[in-house]
C-alpha positions in Angstrom: 20.3 -15.3 -6.3 20.9 -14.0 -2.8 18.4 -11.2 -2.5 18.1 -8.7 0.3 15.1 -6.4 1.1 16.1 -3.7 3.7 13.1 -1.7 4.9 12.3 -0.3 8.4 9.0 -2.3 8.8 7.8 -5.8 8.0 4.4 -7.4 7.6 2.3 -8.0 9.8 4.2 -6.2 12.5 3.3 -3.1 10.4 0.3 -3.6 8.3 0.8 -1.1 5.5 1.2 -1.3 1.7 5.0 -1.3 1.3 5.5 -3.9 4.1 2.8 -6.1 2.5 4.4 -5.8 -0.9 7.9 -6.7 0.4 6.4 -9.7 2.3 4.7 -11.1 -0.7 7.6 -10.5 -3.2 10.1 -12.0 -0.7 8.0 -15.1 -0.2 7.5 -15.6 -3.9 11.3 -15.4 -4.6 11.9 -17.8 -1.8 9.4 -20.2 -3.2 11.4 -20.0 -6.5 14.5 -21.3 -4.7 16.3 -17.9 -4.1 17.9 -17.1 -0.8 15.9 -14.2 0.5 16.8 -12.0 3.5 14.6 -9.2 4.8 16.2 -6.6 7.1 13.6 -4.7 9.2 13.5 -3.1 12.6 11.6 -3.6 15.9 11.6 -2.1 19.3 13.9 -3.8 21.7 16.9 -6.0 21.0 17.9 -7.1 17.6 16.9 -10.7 16.6 16.6 -13.1 13.7 13.5 -15.0 12.7 12.2 -17.0 9.8 9.0 -16.3 7.9 8.7 -19.5 6.0 11.8 -19.7 3.9 12.5 -16.0 4.3 15.2 -15.0 6.8 14.2 -11.8 8.7 16.7 -9.8 10.7 15.2 -7.2 13.0 17.6 -4.5 14.1 16.9 -2.3 17.0 14.6 0.6 16.3 14.9 4.3 17.2 11.3 4.9 18.4 11.4 7.6 21.1 8.3 9.8 20.9 10.5 12.9 20.5 11.8 11.4 17.3 8.3 11.0 15.9 7.4 14.6 16.7 10.6 16.5 15.9 13.1 14.5 13.9 11.4 11.7 11.9 14.2 11.4 9.5 16.5 10.2 12.3 14.6 6.9 12.3 15.5 6.5 8.7 19.2 7.2 9.3 19.3 5.0 12.4 17.7 2.0 10.6 19.9 2.6 7.5 23.1 2.5 9.6 22.1 -0.7 11.4 20.9 -2.3 8.2 24.1 -1.4 6.4 26.2 -3.3 8.9 24.0 -6.4 8.2 24.3 -5.9 4.4 28.1 -5.5 4.6 28.4 -8.8 6.5 25.9 -10.8 4.5 27.1 -9.7 1.0 23.9 -10.4 -1.0 24.0 -10.6 -4.8 21.3 -7.9 -5.3 19.1 -5.6 -3.2 15.5 -4.5 -3.6 15.3 -1.0 -2.0 11.9 0.6 -1.5 11.8 4.4 -1.0 13.1 5.6 2.4 15.2 2.5 3.2 18.9 3.2 2.7 19.8 6.9 1.9 23.4 6.1 1.0 22.6 3.1 -1.2 25.0 4.3 -4.0 27.9 4.0 -1.5 26.9 0.4 -0.7 26.8 -0.2 -4.5 30.3 1.1 -4.8 32.1 -0.2 -1.7 30.5 -3.6 -1.1 29.5 -4.2 -4.7 25.7 -4.4 -4.0 23.7 -3.6 -7.1 20.1 -2.6 -6.4 16.7 -2.0 -7.8 15.2 1.3 -6.6 11.5 0.8 -6.1 9.7 4.1 -5.9 6.7 3.7 -3.7 5.7 7.4 -3.8 4.7 9.6 -6.7 4.3 13.2 -7.9 5.8 15.8 -5.6 7.1 13.1 -3.3 9.5 11.8 -5.9 13.0 12.6 -4.5 14.6 15.7 -6.1 18.2 16.7 -5.9 17.9 18.6 -2.6 15.9 15.7 -1.0 18.1 12.9 -2.1 19.9 12.8 1.2 16.8 11.2 2.9 16.2 8.5 0.3 18.2 6.4 -2.2 18.5 8.4 -5.4 16.9 6.4 -8.2 19.1 8.1 -10.7 22.1 6.3 -9.3 20.5 2.9 -9.0 21.1 0.0 -11.4 17.4 0.0 -12.2 14.4 2.0 -11.2 10.7 0.9 -11.0 7.5 2.6 -10.0 4.1 1.2 -8.9 2.0 2.2 -11.9 2.4 3.1 -15.5 1.5 6.7 -14.8 4.0 6.9 -12.0 6.8 5.5 -14.1 6.2 8.1 -16.8 6.3 10.8 -14.0 9.7 9.5 -12.9 11.0 9.5 -16.5 9.8 13.1 -17.1 11.1 14.5 -13.7 14.3 12.6 -13.3 15.3 11.8 -16.9 15.8 8.1 -16.4 14.2 4.9 -17.7 11.7 3.5 -15.3 10.0 0.0 -15.1 6.6 -0.7 -13.7 6.4 -3.1 -10.7 3.1 -2.9 -8.9 2.4 -4.4 -5.5 1.1 -8.0 -6.0 -2.1 -9.5 -4.7 -2.1 -13.1 -3.5 -5.1 -14.5 -5.4 -5.0 -17.7 -3.3 -5.4 -15.8 -0.1 -7.7 -13.0 -1.4 -10.6 -14.7 -3.1 -14.4 -14.7 -2.6 -15.0 -16.6 0.7 -18.4 -15.3 1.8 -21.7 -14.1 0.5 -22.8 -10.5 0.7 -26.3 -9.5 1.9 -27.9 -7.2 -0.7 -30.6 -6.2 1.8 -27.9 -4.8 4.1 -25.1 -3.6 1.8 -21.8 -2.9 3.7 -19.6 0.0 2.6 -16.1 -1.0 3.7 -13.4 1.6 4.6 -10.2 -0.4 5.5 -7.7 2.6 5.7 -6.3 4.6 8.5 -8.9 7.0 9.9 -6.2 9.3 11.4 -4.4 9.9 8.1 -6.1 12.9 6.4 -4.8 11.8 3.0 -6.9 8.6 3.2 -10.1 10.5 3.0 -11.9 9.1 6.1 -13.5 12.4 7.0 -14.7 13.0 3.5 -16.3 9.6 3.5 -18.1 10.4 6.8 -19.4 13.6 5.2 -20.6 11.6 2.2 -22.2 9.1 4.4 -25.1 11.5 5.1 -26.3 11.3 1.5 -25.6 7.6 1.1 -27.7 6.9 4.2 -30.5 9.2 3.0 -30.8 7.4 -0.3 -29.9 3.9 0.9 -31.0 3.7 4.6 -30.4 -0.1 4.8 -26.6 0.4 4.1 -24.0 0.1 6.8 -20.6 1.9 6.9 -17.9 -0.4 8.2 -14.8 1.4 9.5 -12.2 -1.4 9.5 -8.9 0.4 9.3 -6.3 1.2 12.0 -6.0 4.4 13.8 -2.8 6.5 13.9 -0.6 4.0 12.1 1.0 6.7 10.0 2.6 8.2 13.2 2.3 11.9 12.0 -0.2 14.4 10.7 -3.1 12.7 12.4 -6.7 13.9 12.8 -7.9 14.1 16.4 -9.7 11.0 17.6 -12.9 13.0 18.4 -13.2 13.9 14.8 -13.7 10.3 13.7 -15.1 8.5 16.7 -18.7 8.5 17.7 -20.0 8.9 14.2 -17.5 11.6 13.1 -18.6 14.3 15.4 -20.5 16.9 13.5 -19.8 15.4 10.1 -22.6 12.9 10.3 -25.9 14.7 10.9 -28.7 12.3 11.9 -28.8 9.8 14.7 -29.9 7.1 12.3 -26.9 7.7 10.0 -24.6 7.5 13.1 -26.3 4.3 14.2 -25.5 2.8 10.8 -21.8 3.1 11.3 -19.9 0.1 12.6 -16.4 0.5 14.1 -14.9 -2.9 13.4 -11.2 -2.2 13.9 -8.3 -3.8 12.0 -9.0 -7.4 13.1 -6.6 -10.1 12.1 -4.8 -10.3 8.7 -6.7 -13.5 8.0 -10.1 -11.7 8.4 -9.6 -9.4 5.4 -10.8 -11.8 2.6 -14.1 -12.4 4.4 -14.6 -8.7 5.1 -14.0 -7.8 1.5 -16.2 -10.6 0.3 -19.2 -9.6 2.5 -18.9 -5.9 1.5 -20.9 -4.4 -1.3 -18.2 -1.9 -2.0 -14.7 -1.0 -0.7 -14.1 2.7 -0.6 -10.7 4.5 -0.6 -11.2 8.2 -1.2 -7.6 9.1 -0.7 -5.4 11.7 -2.4 -1.7 11.3 -3.2 -2.2 7.6 -3.2 0.7 5.9 -5.1 -1.3 2.7 -5.5 -4.0 1.5 -3.1 -3.5 -2.2 -2.3 -6.9 -2.5 -0.5 -8.5 -1.9 -3.9 -6.8 -4.8 -5.7 -7.4 -7.0 -2.6 -11.1 -6.2 -2.7 -11.3 -6.8 -6.4 -9.6 -10.2 -5.9 -12.4 -11.0 -3.5 -15.0 -10.1 -6.1 -16.1 -6.8 -4.5 -16.3 -3.5 -6.6 -14.4 -0.4 -5.4 -14.6 3.4 -5.3 -11.5 5.6 -5.4 -9.9 8.7 -6.7 -9.9 9.3 -10.4 -6.2 10.4 -10.1 -3.0 8.7 -9.2 -2.9 5.0 -8.3 -6.6 4.3 -7.7 -7.5 5.9 -11.0 -5.2 3.5 -12.8 -6.5 0.5 -10.9 -10.2 1.3 -11.5 -10.0 1.4 -15.3 -13.2 -0.5 -16.0 -16.6 0.7 -14.9 -17.6 -2.9 -14.5 -15.4 -3.1 -11.4 -16.1 0.2 -9.7 -16.3 4.0 -9.9 -13.8 6.8 -9.7 -14.3 10.3 -8.2 -12.4 13.5 -9.1 -11.2 14.5 -5.7 -9.0 17.3 -7.1 -12.2 19.4 -7.8 -13.2 20.6 -4.3 -16.8 21.5 -5.3 -19.2 19.0 -3.6 -16.7 16.2 -3.4 -18.9 14.5 -0.7 -21.9 14.5 -3.1 -19.9 13.0 -5.9 -18.4 10.4 -3.6 -21.9 9.4 -2.3 -23.2 9.0 -5.9 -20.2 6.8 -6.8 -20.7 4.6 -3.7 -24.4 4.2 -4.5 -23.6 3.2 -8.0 -21.1 0.7 -6.8 -23.7 -0.8 -4.4 -26.0 -1.4 -7.4 -23.1 -2.8 -9.3 -22.5 -5.3 -6.5 -26.0 -6.6 -7.0 -25.4 -7.7 -10.6 -24.6 -11.4 -10.9 -21.6 -11.0 -13.2 -19.8 -8.4 -11.1 -18.0 -10.8 -8.7 -16.3 -12.8 -11.5 -15.5 -9.6 -13.4 -13.8 -8.0 -10.4 -11.8 -11.2 -9.8 -10.7 -11.4 -13.4 -9.7 -7.7 -13.4 -7.5 -8.3 -10.3 -5.6 -11.1 -11.9 -3.3 -8.7 -13.7 -1.8 -7.9 -10.3 -1.6 -11.6 -9.2 1.4 -12.6 -7.2 2.6 -15.1 -9.9 2.5 -12.3 -12.6 4.2 -9.6 -10.5 6.5 -12.0 -8.8 7.8 -13.2 -12.1 8.5 -9.6 -13.2 10.3 -9.0 -9.9 12.5 -12.0 -10.6 13.3 -10.8 -14.1 14.1 -7.2 -13.0 16.5 -8.5 -10.3 18.2 -10.8 -12.8 18.6 -7.7 -15.0 20.2 -5.8 -12.1 22.5 -8.7 -11.3 23.5 -8.8 -15.0 24.7 -5.2 -14.8 26.9 -6.2 -11.9 28.4 -9.0 -13.9 29.0 -6.7 -16.8 30.9 -4.3 -14.5 32.9 -7.2 -13.2 
């Protein structure tokens, strides 16, 4: 098969979940002998590169600050127009389209005979409805639709009235594995998400840190995520720097916070392995790849009881969930969950149990399903022919 993945960003130029998912799936398909082409964007001139056996075309990016502030959808349209020209000239057999990639994908399907899998990487109220379908490819008009989790797939079926497969982001179990020893005398609480994105729950974690530090003063909060990667709706820097301003009360609790930064992609397995617990107190999270990466490294996790994290943390032997929809003392409940996960990390069987639980999202498992789904999409094209 000649497979194309058009999406505005690519890993590790942008280190977010969708970009990582595309990178891993594209690499798996290439390793299986398929011709794989990723079309992404970058500031400056267009160029072509190779990521192993994956061809990557970077088209020019519309990245003026005014676009970020006032017309963010223009970036989608600009990328889609440039990517469409590449797709028309390349003539792939099948396309994998993540949400917000090519708004007029049904036209490409019709005029250049490009069948596609619509991979919904959002859920709930973000699933495109009729009046929003002009800013994303409409999954109702795709050859096949897939969502990241079972719950999200059922939401798609209920809201859009179509069949929906489940295709989660994979985790590379060769790369993400236990590679270091944690120190139970100094348990690290790892937060690897974007501090500036209010949906990721960084400020809630800082508020909960007061109780965690009071009950476990030897613990250290490691803030290892980026800052401002989302590009919109950001919290001011002073709210998260210097111990979170007024959110963290005591000087000793502030002193127990380490601002590590994002580091290199190759640093992540060691950081997960050394941590006692990885925390993602986000809301509206479609999946939560940092949770499966952490589990693959043998480290328990804490996340929301709803949406993607709630479906990932389905075993109390690998972590704890918190009902973040109930606004009453969310920080206290989060602190309790973190402390329970720290105790869980001290049990000898936890590392192997987390690793085994993560295997259901292994790259071989998910990559094989990706291959089957694209073959199914390609069969629909042959049937039309």
